[in-house]
N, C-alpha and C positions, 0 to 999 in steps of 0.2 A: 331388798330383802335382808332381814337381820336374823342370823342364826343365834339362838340364845347361848349356846356354848361352843365357841370356836376353840382355837388353840392359841397359846401365847408362847412366843419364842423370843428370848432376850428382851422381854418387856413389851414386845409388839403384839397386839391382838390381831389375829387373822380370822375374818368372818368367812368361814368356809363351809360348804355343804358336806359335812362329815357323813360318810356312808358306813364306815366300819372303823372300829378301834379295837384291834385284837391285842390282848394282854397275855404275856407269858411270865412265869416266875422261874427264873433259871438259877439253879443251885451251882455255886462255884466252889470247888475244893482247892485247898492249898496243896494237898496230896490225897490220893486214893490208891491204896495198894492192897493186894491180897497176900496174906501170909502163906507159909507152906501148908498150913492145915485148911486153907480155903476161906478163912475169915477175912472180911474186908476191914481194913483200917483206913480211916479218913479223918481229915481235919477240914471242916467246913469253914470257908471264909464268910459266906453269907448268901442271901437270896436277892437276886437282881430282878427288878420289875422292868421288862422291856416291852415295847409296843410296836405294832404295825398299823399305820394310819392309812386309810383309803378315803379319798375325797371324790365328790361327784364331778360333773361336767363343769368346765371353766366358765361357761355362761351362767351357771347357777351360783357362782360366788356372790356374796353379799357386797359389802363395801370394800372388800379386798380385791385388789388387782391381781389376777392370776400370775402374771409375769413377776410381780413383786414377791409373791409367795414363793414361786419357783426359785427366784434369786436368793431368798433368805434360806430356803431349805437346802440349797446347793452351795451355800457360802463356804469357802475353804477355810474353816476355823476348826480348832481341835475340839472345843466343847461349846454347848449352848445351855442356857437355862430354859427348861421346857415345862410348861404347865398344860396338862391335858384334863379335859372335863371328866368328872365323876358324877355319881348320883347327887351328891351334895357338895358342890364346889369344884375345886381343882386339886389335882395331885401335881406337885412341882418337884422336879429333880434336875440334876446336872447330868448331861449326857452328850452323846454324839449321834449324828445321823449317818448310818452306815450305807444306805442306798436310797435312791430316789428314782422313780420311773413314772412315765405317763405315755399316752399315745394320742396321735392326732385323730380327732373325730371327723372334722371337716377342715378343709383348706380352701379359703376363699381368696379373692383378689388381694385384699390388703390386711387380712386377719386370719386367724386360725382358731378353731375350737378344740380343746383338749378334753380327754376323759381318762378315767382310770389312774389318777394320780395316787401313787403309793409310796410310802417311805417307812424305813425302819428306824426306830428311836431306841438307842441302847444306853442303859444307865452306866455312869462312870463309877458309882459306888453302890454297895448293897443297900437295899431298902430295909432289910432285916438281917441282924447278926445273931449268931448263937449266944 
């Protein structure tokens, strides 16, 4: 099975059954303080696009081995180059993976099936600056 738009991490394409890709735009300030008269003073650094990816059952993965995908997503490195699918192509950014989780669906004699793979992808730099 070939999923038309998987995820690319460090130049490696992963053919995964993407269930959900949640996007958030997080605004980060250098400072934000209230003055004595109640006015907010702030200096915006930028807007960071962060994502939460949820994939389907490990048995639904295309040409990608689930264990290889797990190993890449839990690789102990500071940053990754990540490309996630959009309506027209991919959005690529440098970031880190702040958490990964899944759960066993079935445990058989010599293999296991996983479900509910979820990871948080956090941008290193702002996507938009003031």
